[in-house]
Steps between C-alpha positions, in 0.01 A plus 500: 500500500736629220662231286860574387593369152851539366557654165667166378186296563283737311748503204545122494130431523432612148813377345502357147626158606204456724264472189392147396702354214346398168513135598318565823236703327454218245468238792226723654326522173503118461366470850229759467216253440591323814518819692173615376325172571643504860365857540160391397511200735601731790241749409234221508623381846510851644141551404395221745725603792226685692189290412396135440573414139201449283467234232595775246810590703613140513462462128689813451792369717487161326518670160787726609695198627454316179630799304791542733592146471451506124727811469765322702476183282517715190812677618674170595418355154628808343825481700547119424444561130767779498754289698476191283775468229379588154185654647327160483221436754 
């Protein structure tokens, strides 16, 4: 099967306005600890998909859940501090 792509689609797919803004990049950078913790949790869960989890696997998943929760709490606390007037927490 041959796919037909118009020239306009190929040109606009790489246009400058499609790039993330500085604010979006900063938001991603702030959320990166949460993203990495979630990836670690998914990795721990994926390891146990095709077998019965061992005690070590269960500890790994619990640890990853705690890290993910801690990263989310830290992000929320950071956001709350930034939104308070005068920067007071």
